[in-house]
Structure formats: structure tokens, C-alpha cells
N, C-alpha and C positions, 0 to 999 in steps of 0.2 A: 564688566571689564568693556570701555568704550574709548574711541579716539576720535578727534574731529577738528577741522580747522576753524579757528572763529571767523568772526565778519573782519573785523580791524581790530590793529593794536588800539588805538586809541578810544575807541568804545570802550574797550575791557579794563583799561585805565581807568576811565572814569566812572564806571560802575563800580573800581576797588575805591575809588576817593569816595565816593557817591553814600558807599555802605560802609564807612568808617564811621566810630564816633566825633563830635566835632572837634575834641580836642587833638585829635590825632590827625586829622586832614590837612592839617596843612606840612606834617611832617612827613606824609603817607604822599605828598601833592611832591614837594621837593626829590622824593626818590625815585618816583615815577620820572620826574623830568630830567633827573641824572640819568637814568636809565634808556630813558627814550634815543636819547642821542647815541647811544652804544647798541640801539636792537639790529641784531645779524637778520641775513638771510635762512631761512628755515630748512633750506639743503642740507639733504643726510641726517639731520637732526632728527629723532622718535621718541615721544614721551610716552610711556606706558606706568602703569599701576595695576594693582591684582584688588579682587574681591576680599571682606575681611568678615568673617563670622565669629563672634566673640558673645561670650556667656553675660547675662545682667550683672553689674557689681565690679566686674574686672576690666583690662585692660587691652582698648583696641591699639593697636599700631598701622597708621597709614603712611604709604611712603609712594611718592612721587619722583620717578627716575628718568634718566634721560642718556639714552645712547648717542653716542657720539657727540657730546656736548660741546659747545664753543662759547661758555659761560654766558649763555641766556639767561635772563631771569625767570625763575621758578615762583608760580603763587600756587595754594591749596583755599579754597572756599569750601563752607559749609551747603547743605542743602537748600537753605534761604538765599544763596549767592554772596553770605557775608565771607569777606575775606578774614581766614585763620592767621596765616602768616603768606607773608608779602616778604620772598627772601628769607630772611633771618629776625623780620619783626613780626610781632602779632599786633595787630589792632583791635583782635574781637576779646573784649574782656575776661571770657570766660577761662579761668587759670587752670582748669584741667586740661587742656591744651598745653602741651610742653615738646620744645624743640629736642628733638633726640641727636640729628644730623642734618647739616646744611652745608651741601657744596657745591659747585657747578655742575653737578651730574643727579645731584640728590637730595629731597627735603622729607626727612622722614618727622611723624610729629606723632606723639602717642595722647591717647584719649583716657583720663582714669574713669573708673567710677562708670562704667557707660549704664547708659539707662535707655529703655525702650523709644524715648522720644528722641534720643540720637541716632535712630536709625535712619538709613535714606542714602541720597547720594552724593558723594564730597567730590569737587573738581579739581583735578590738578592743571594747571596751565602754565603755556610756556611762551613767553614771550618773543617770538621771532616772527619773521615777515613772510607769510601769514603767520599771526597766532597760531597755537594749537592748542586742546583741550583734550585730557581723558578724565576719567570719571572712575569712583572704585563705589561699588555698594556694600554700605557693614549690616549685614544682618544682627539682630541681637536677639539669642534664644534666652530663654526665660522659664527654670525652673517649675513644677508646680507648686504654689504658694504653700497649699494642704493636703494631705491625704485621708482621706476618712473611709473607716470602713463600718456597716451600719446592719445588723440580724434584725428580721422581722421580728423574730423571738426572742429570746435571751433562753429558753428551754424548749426543747422541741421532743413528740413524741417519735418512737420509734416508727417508719413507714409512712412520715409525714413529710409534705415538700414544703420548703421554708425559702423563701426569697431574702438574698443577700444582696446587697448594694456596695459598691467602692466611687468615691468623687474624688477625682484629678481636680484641683481647680486653680484658674489663671495660669494657664502655661501657654507656652509659644515656640514651634510648633503645638500643635495637638497631641497628647498622650497615647502611647498605647498602653492599656491595661490587660495584664494576664491573671489568670486566675487558677491556685494548686488548692487541692484539701491534702495534707501532709505533703509526699512526694508526688502525687499525682496532678496532671494538668487537668483541668474544665475549660468546658468552653462558655462563654457568657457573651452578652448581648450590649452593644455601647451605643452611645449618644452623645453626642457635640454638640456644645454650646458656643456660640462666639461672640465675644462681646468688646468692642474697641481695642480690635485686633487680638486679643486674649482669647482663650478656649478652656473651655469646662468640659470635662468628659466624664460620665456616668455610666457606670458598668454594672449590667442586674445580672446574676447568676440564681436559675433555680437548682437549689438542690434537696433531694429525695435522702432522708437521714433513716441509718440503720444503726443498732445500738454498738458495732464495731466503731462507729462514728464519733463516740462519745469520748471526751478529752481529745480531739483530734484538730490542728488548728487549720482554720479555712483563709486563706494568704490572698492579697492582693497586689500584685506587683507590678511598678511601672516602670515603663522602657520611655526613654526621653533622650537626646542629644546633649542636654545639658547635665545629664545625670553620668555620674561614674559609678560604676557596681550597681546593686541592689538596691534602689529606693521601694519599701512593701512595708504595709502593715497587716495586721491580723488579729482573727478573732477565734477563741477555742469554743469548737461546739460543747454544747451538753445536751446530751441526749437521755430520755429517761425510757426503760424499758421493763418489758414484763419479766418476773422472777425465773430463773433457772434452777429447777430444782434435780438432786441427785440424793440417791439413799446409798448410804455405808454402812455394810454390817460390821460391828464394831468386836462382837463377839458369838457366838463360837466362831475361834478364829482359822479351824479348819473347814470352817462351811457347812460340816456335816451337822444337822440339828436331827437330835432322838431324842425317844421320850424319858421324859425327866431332867433333862437338859434346860439351859436357859439363853435367852434369844435377847440380842441386844441391838436393836438398829439407829440411826443420827440420822437426819434430814438435815441434807445441806442445800440452801435457799439464798443464791445471789440474784438482784436484782436494783434496778434505779427508779426510785427508791426503794432502801431495803425494806425487803417485807420486816413488819413486826410482829406478823402473828403465822404459825405454822403449827396447822394441825393434823393430826393421825385417823382416819376411819378405817374402819372395816369393811370393803365391798362385799356389796349383798350379804350383810349380817350384821351382828353386832359383837365389840371388842368383847373378847375373853375379860372376865371378872377380876382374873389375875393378874391382867394387863397392868403396867405402871405407865403412866405419861407425866413426862418433864422435859416442857419445850418440846425442843426437836428430837428428842430422845424417845423411843418406844421400848419398855422392856418385858419380856414375859418370861416368866419363872415356871418352871418345874412342868416343861412342854408335855402335850398327847396330843392324840389325834385329832380330838376335837378343835384345836387350833389351825387345822388344815386353812389356806386361804388367801385373800390378797388384801394384802395391807395398804394402805395408800397414803404417802406424804403430801400434804394440801400447801400452799404457799401464794400470797396476794399481794399486792401494790397496788396504788391507783391507775397505775397503766392497764393490768390483767390477774388473771388466775393462769396458775400452773399448778400440774404434780406428775409424782413418779411412783411405782408400784414395784413393792415384792411379792413376791409370791410364795408365801409358806408351805414346806411339807414336811413333815415329822415322819423317820423314820422309829423302826422298832427299835427299841433297847437292845435287843440279841445282833442287830445287823450289824455293828460294828464287832464284836464277838466273833460271829461267825467269819468275817471278811479274816478277821487275824487269826480263828485256826484254821480256816481255808489258807492261808498267806504261811503259816507256820507247817501244813502237812507236804504244802509244796515244796519248802526246802527242805525237809526230811526226806523227801521221793528223789529229791535231787540230788542229795548227798550222800544216798546209797547206791543210785546207780552210777554217779562219776567213781565210788569204791568200787564195785563191780567192773566197771570196764577198765580202770588202772588194775586190779590184780587180773584181769585176765591177758592185759597186754605183756606183764609180767612174766603171767604164767607161757606164754608163747615165747618169750625171748627165751627163758633156762631151755623150754624143751628145743627150742632151735641150735642153742650152744650144744646141747646135749647128742642130738642127732648129726651134729658135725663131728663132734671126737668119733664117736662110735661106729661112723660111717668107717674112717679112718682104720681102727684099729678089724672089723671087720676084713677089707679089702686084704690086710696081710695075712691075718690067717688063712683063707682064702687061696691063696696063691701056693702051686705045686714047688 
């Protein structure tokens, strides 16, 4: 906003008449002539206005205000110096301009459906002697027309670095782009391209992916003064990774493998893509002839010492191969029985010791009471 004193009243009036459409020039001239005779001095009056910021498509309000008004004529002009309103009369045919208030101290006008072409300086003029002028600047904010995110590869492999780009098109001013992987903010590199006072911003993110990133969203979020809330777009990562292998013993449940018993192992393999083949091998030896293989399951019946060794489950997919090992040791069939016998012996010994201790305690209590009673009798018989 700025204020100035115009060169002369007649020059401003002539400019206003010349800028008006031909059909309205006569009416405007008559208004000017009638007002010219009443032009007061500018002493004590102060013309002022405020800058306006508006979002494209919304309504801008321009207010020309006068302090200590003495009924001087107020006029509003567009950036091309065409008269929008002279007092309460609108010479300009743009119907988007509507009068909101007219008085000796204010000329208030609304501009609907604002576009980027409406941006610029609008002039308020006060017909005093000498005339005064103040201008207001309309700034139009344009939110991004489109927000796009693009991933270099739809499917990535764990450990691979991929490129992700996000573009915010045709905004004013330029947008700020922020990156997130899930809830974690990442740092990208942005480039700004300007064309016809509009800005297109492209941000690049280089991302190294891991198997934990599979299914996690990559979010492009835009910050702009014309946008309320979060304007964002996202893509979900699809990451392929080699299998993870785990061996589970399903029998025997107690985990002790003895001669004559059976052993059953289950191989669990998870990967992306899911492994289609799981194989069992015996490390450094051949698989026992009595071993039964059924998909991920290994079953060995009637275990004996010759079955001792390391058994390996292998799984693979297009990303890679992985394995897990199980070491088998077969105990003697009597190992469990001897252990049970030893446990029984210990229990018997413990019970005997407890009975002996209890009996001794009882004997001590009886002897104590016996000596206590006979001590009193001894004292009575011994006295003279």
C-alpha cells in the first residue's frame, strides 16, 4: 500500500472519462462536472487502503477508506488505470466487481472468482485539491494443479537403491515438498521451474530398501499457503527378499531323542516371493534310508546312533537362497530310565532323612520334658 498526491484534478477526471466505454462517457462527464464545483481542499483528509491476498477462485475485497472525510469523491481504478467505480457508479462492464459499501468515508468493492490475471495494483483516488492516491496490491495464491508421485521400479529387491519423484504442478508461489517413509521424514532434492509466473516443483528421493520396507507407504506431502490441511499422495513399496528359514521340532515334544524313538521336524520358510520348493539334506552324509521326506517335513522312525548328524533345510526364491540346520544326537534308550531311577532313589533318600530328623526332634522334646519333671522330684527328696 502507498499514498501519493496526484498532479491535478482535471487530469484525473479526463483520464477517467477517456477510459470509460463510449456509452458511459457522457454520464461520467456529467458526474465529474457536478462534482468539480464541490471539490474541497485536501487539508486534514487521509486516504488509505490495505493489500489483499486471495486464493484463486475466491473473493477479494478492496476498501478505499478516508479519515476525516468531508464528502470528497472517491474513485477505484484497476491495474490498467480503468475506472472500476466512480462513487457508486461502475463504468467497467466486468460484473465480477460488486459494490459492497459506499459512503463519504469508504468505497468498498468485491471481486469474485479471482484469477491470476487479476493480480496487480489497484488505485484508490480521492478528489481533493490537490487530489490523493493510494494503491493496494492484490496477490493471488494458486494451489498446485496436480500432485504426482512416480517410483522408478514397481518392485524392488532388498538392498537396492531406487529413485522416487514427486511433482507439484503450476502453483504460485512455489510449493515445498516433504518426504515420509511411514512416520519417518526423509530428505529429498527439489528443483523449481518457472513459467508465466507459475511454478512447477519436482523433488527427487533416493531410497535404499530393506525387507522391512515391504508394504510401507512412501508419502509426498505438499506445503503451500493456498492449501489448508495436508495435501499428499503416496505409493506403497513392494520389496522382494530372500527366504527366512526356521526349523521346528514337532516330535518328540520333550526334546530328548532316544534310540527307538521317532523324530519329526518341520521347516518354515518365509520370503517374497514365497519359496515354492523346500528341501532337506544331511550335511556331510547321505540321508538315512528310513527317513521320510514330505514337503517341508522330515520324519525319521526308529532312531539309532547312526542317525546322528546335521540336517539342513534349504529354501530359495528368485532373490536368493537360505538354510537352517538342526543337529541330531540320539541318546541310549536306557538314558531316560536311568535318569528316572536316579530320580526315584533321590526321592527315597530324601524321605528317609526327613523321617529320621523328625524322629530325633520328637525324642529330644520327650527327653526334655522328662528331665524337667524328674529334676523337681529330685530336689524335694534331697532336702533335710
